[in-house]
Every structure is written in C-alpha cells, then in structure tokens.
C-alpha positions in Angstrom: 0.0 0.0 0.0 1.1 3.5 -0.7 1.7 5.4 2.5 0.3 8.7 3.6 3.6 10.5 2.8 3.5 9.2 -0.7 0.0 10.5 -1.3 1.1 13.9 0.0 4.1 13.9 -2.3 1.9 12.9 -5.3 -0.9 15.5 -4.5 -0.4 17.1 -7.9 -1.6 13.8 -9.4 -4.8 13.1 -7.5 -5.8 16.6 -6.4 -7.0 17.9 -9.8 -9.0 14.7 -10.4 -10.6 15.1 -6.9 -11.5 18.7 -7.6 -13.1 17.7 -10.9 -15.1 15.0 -9.2 -16.2 17.4 -6.4 -17.1 20.1 -8.9 -19.2 17.6 -10.9 -21.0 16.5 -7.8 -21.7 20.1 -6.8 -22.9 20.9 -10.4 -25.1 17.8 -10.5 -26.6 18.6 -7.1 -27.3 22.2 -8.3 -28.8 21.0 -11.6 -31.0 18.5 -9.7 -32.2 21.2 -7.4 -32.8 23.5 -10.3 -34.7 20.8 -12.3 -36.8 19.9 -9.2 -37.5 23.6 -8.6 -38.4 24.2 -12.2 -40.6 21.2 -12.2 -42.4 22.3 -9.0 -42.9 25.8 -10.5 -44.2 24.3 -13.7 -46.6 22.0 -11.8 -47.8 25.1 -9.8 -48.4 27.0 -13.1 -50.3 24.1 -14.5 -52.5 23.9 -11.5 -53.1 27.7 -11.7 -53.9 27.4 -15.4 -56.4 24.6 -14.7 -58.0 26.8 -12.0 -58.2 29.8 -14.3 -59.7 27.6 -17.0 -62.4 26.3 -14.6 -63.1 29.8 -13.4 -63.5 31.1 -17.0 -65.7 28.1 -17.9 -67.9 28.8 -14.8 -68.1 32.5 -15.9 -69.0 31.5 -19.4 -71.7 29.2 -18.2 -73.1 31.9 -16.0 -73.0 34.4 -18.9 -74.9 31.9 -21.0 -77.6 31.5 -18.3 -77.8 35.3 -18.0 -78.2 35.6 -21.8 -80.9 33.0 -21.8 -82.7 34.8 -18.9 -82.4 38.1 -20.8 -83.9 36.6 -23.9 -86.8 35.2 -21.9 -87.4 38.5 -20.3 -87.4 40.3 -23.6 -89.9 37.8 -25.0 -92.1 38.2 -21.9 -91.9 42.0 -22.2 -92.9 41.8 -25.8 -95.8 39.5 -24.9 -96.7 41.8 -22.0 -96.7 44.8 -24.3 -99.0 43.1 -26.7 -101.4 41.4 -24.3 -101.5 43.5 -21.1 -100.1 46.9 -22.3 -102.0 47.1 -25.6 -102.8 50.5 -27.2 -104.9 52.8 -25.1 -107.9 52.8 -27.5 -108.1 49.0 -27.0 -107.7 48.7 -23.3 -108.8 51.9 -21.6 -112.5 51.3 -21.6 -112.2 47.6 -20.5 -109.8 48.8 -17.8 -112.2 51.4 -16.4 -115.1 49.1 -16.7 -113.3 46.4 -14.8 -112.3 48.8 -12.0 -116.0 49.9 -11.5 -117.3 46.3 -11.8 -114.9 45.0 -9.1 -115.6 47.9 -6.9 -119.3 47.2 -7.1 -118.7 43.5 -6.5 -117.2 44.5 -3.1 -120.4 46.3 -2.3 -118.9 49.8 -3.0 -119.9 52.6 -5.3 -117.1 54.3 -7.1 -117.3 58.1 -7.8 -114.7 59.3 -10.2 -112.5 62.1 -8.9 -109.8 62.5 -11.6 -107.8 60.8 -14.4 -104.2 61.5 -15.4 -101.9 60.1 -18.0 -98.1 60.4 -18.1 -95.6 59.4 -20.8 -92.5 57.6 -19.6 -89.5 58.3 -21.8 -87.3 55.4 -20.7 -89.9 52.6 -21.2 -91.8 54.3 -24.0 -95.0 53.4 -22.2 -97.9 55.6 -20.9 -99.0 55.4 -17.3 -102.6 56.0 -16.7 -103.9 56.8 -13.2 -107.6 56.9 -12.0 -108.7 58.2 -8.6 -112.1 57.3 -7.1 -114.0 58.2 -4.0 -115.7 55.1 -2.3 -117.5 54.7 1.0 -118.0 51.5 2.9 -116.9 49.2 5.7 -113.3 48.1 6.3 -114.3 44.6 5.1 -115.6 46.0 1.9 -112.5 48.0 1.3 -110.3 44.9 1.8 -112.5 42.9 -0.5 -112.3 45.7 -3.1 -108.5 45.8 -2.9 -108.3 42.0 -3.3 -110.6 42.0 -6.4 -108.6 44.8 -8.0 -105.3 43.1 -7.5 -106.6 39.8 -9.0 -107.9 41.5 -12.2 -106.6 40.3 -15.5 -106.5 43.9 -16.7 -103.1 44.6 -15.0 -104.4 47.0 -12.4 -101.9 48.6 -10.1 -103.3 49.6 -6.7 -101.6 52.9 -6.0 -103.0 53.4 -2.6 -106.0 53.8 -0.2 -106.4 57.1 1.7 -108.7 56.4 4.5 -110.8 59.0 6.3 -113.3 58.1 9.1 -116.9 59.1 8.9 -117.8 62.2 11.0 -120.5 60.2 12.8 -119.0 58.3 15.7 -121.7 55.6 15.4 -120.9 54.8 11.8 -118.6 51.9 10.9 -118.1 53.2 7.3 -115.1 55.0 6.0 -114.5 57.2 3.0 -111.6 56.1 0.8 -109.7 57.8 -1.8 -108.9 54.9 -4.1 -106.0 55.2 -6.6 -105.5 52.7 -9.4 -103.2 52.7 -12.5 -102.1 50.8 -15.5 -99.8 51.0 -18.5 -100.6 51.4 -22.1 -98.3 51.1 -25.1 -99.2 54.5 -26.5 -101.2 57.7 -25.7 -104.4 58.3 -27.6 -104.8 62.1 -27.4 -108.2 62.1 -29.0 -109.6 59.6 -26.5 -108.0 61.6 -23.6 -109.8 64.7 -24.7 -113.1 62.9 -24.9 -112.6 61.7 -21.3 -111.3 64.9 -20.1 -108.0 63.3 -19.0 -105.2 65.6 -17.8 -101.7 64.7 -19.2 -98.8 65.4 -16.8 -95.3 65.9 -18.0 -92.8 63.1 -17.8 -91.0 63.1 -14.5 -93.6 65.3 -12.8 
C-alpha cells in the first residue's frame, strides 16, 4: 500500500481529479435542485392554469344563463306589451269598466275624482292613473283591494287614503282609491273625450 507520505508527495496527481469530481458532484446537485425547482414551478403554473380555465368556464356558463334569462325577459316583455299593455284605445274602456265592476262586487260605489296620464320616456309606455272616492266598511275596502289586484286587466293599486266618517256611530269610512295601469301609447283624441289631464314626464 502507498503510505500517507507518498499521497502527499503525489498530490499534484490526484488533487486535480478530486477537484473535478467534487465540482461535478456540486454541479449535479445544483442541476438536480434547479430541475426539481423548475418542475415544481411548472406544476404550480399548470394547477393555476387549470383553476383559471375552470373559473373562466364557470363564468362562461353563468354568462350563457344570463343571456338566456335576458332573452326570456325580452320575450315576456314583448308579450306583456301586446297582451296587457296594448294601445290605449283597445284597453282603456275595458280597464275602467273592470275597476268599476270589481268595486261594485265588493259592495262599494265608485265616484270618479280624476284621471291623469303620463308618458315615460325610458320605457316608452304611458302610465294612466284613475282616482275614485268610495265609501263602505273596512271589510268591503279589503275585498275591493283583493278583487282589483286579482284583475286580468293589469291593475296597479296605487293606494288607499282612509278618512273616518264624522258620525261616531258609523262603521263606514270614506276612501280615496287610486289605481293605475300601463298602455303602449297615448291616444290624445280619447284623452280629450274623457277629459284626462296629461302630466309631463317626471312630474
């Protein structure tokens, strides 16, 4: 065997090879770490990409549902305009007749106070309002409100302004009844015949 002294004397023979081996080991260790780190980073990026794709797909599905809902709403609005918000000349008289009829069914007599009509620029519709004075019991008033709200004429109950009768012994009340509806247009000739006041939009 070669002694320790001989190894030391021959250091110039084995030292360079040892340094090369150590350098290669360090380089390989560094490369392995870099490769593993790069692989981990790529795996993380892949996971993030999958998550982003899933999120975009979910948003696309939600957008598609919203588009379908919007289409359905537009179709319903079109049907509503044709069926329940028809031109004033077609629906005004049936509307007024139905209000009076349902008021009478509740045991009340409607006395007209005023009519008004207002154009709505945003929707392009015309809002028609009718105010009546009725007198009766609380039960009749409640029944009248129920009948009006269940009308197929698209009657909007604006409000009931109650005022007790002056007689303390009377159970009847006087009610200012306000109802309204929408029309697809404004028939000025019909408004003049009925003496309807038109109010400016936004008034």
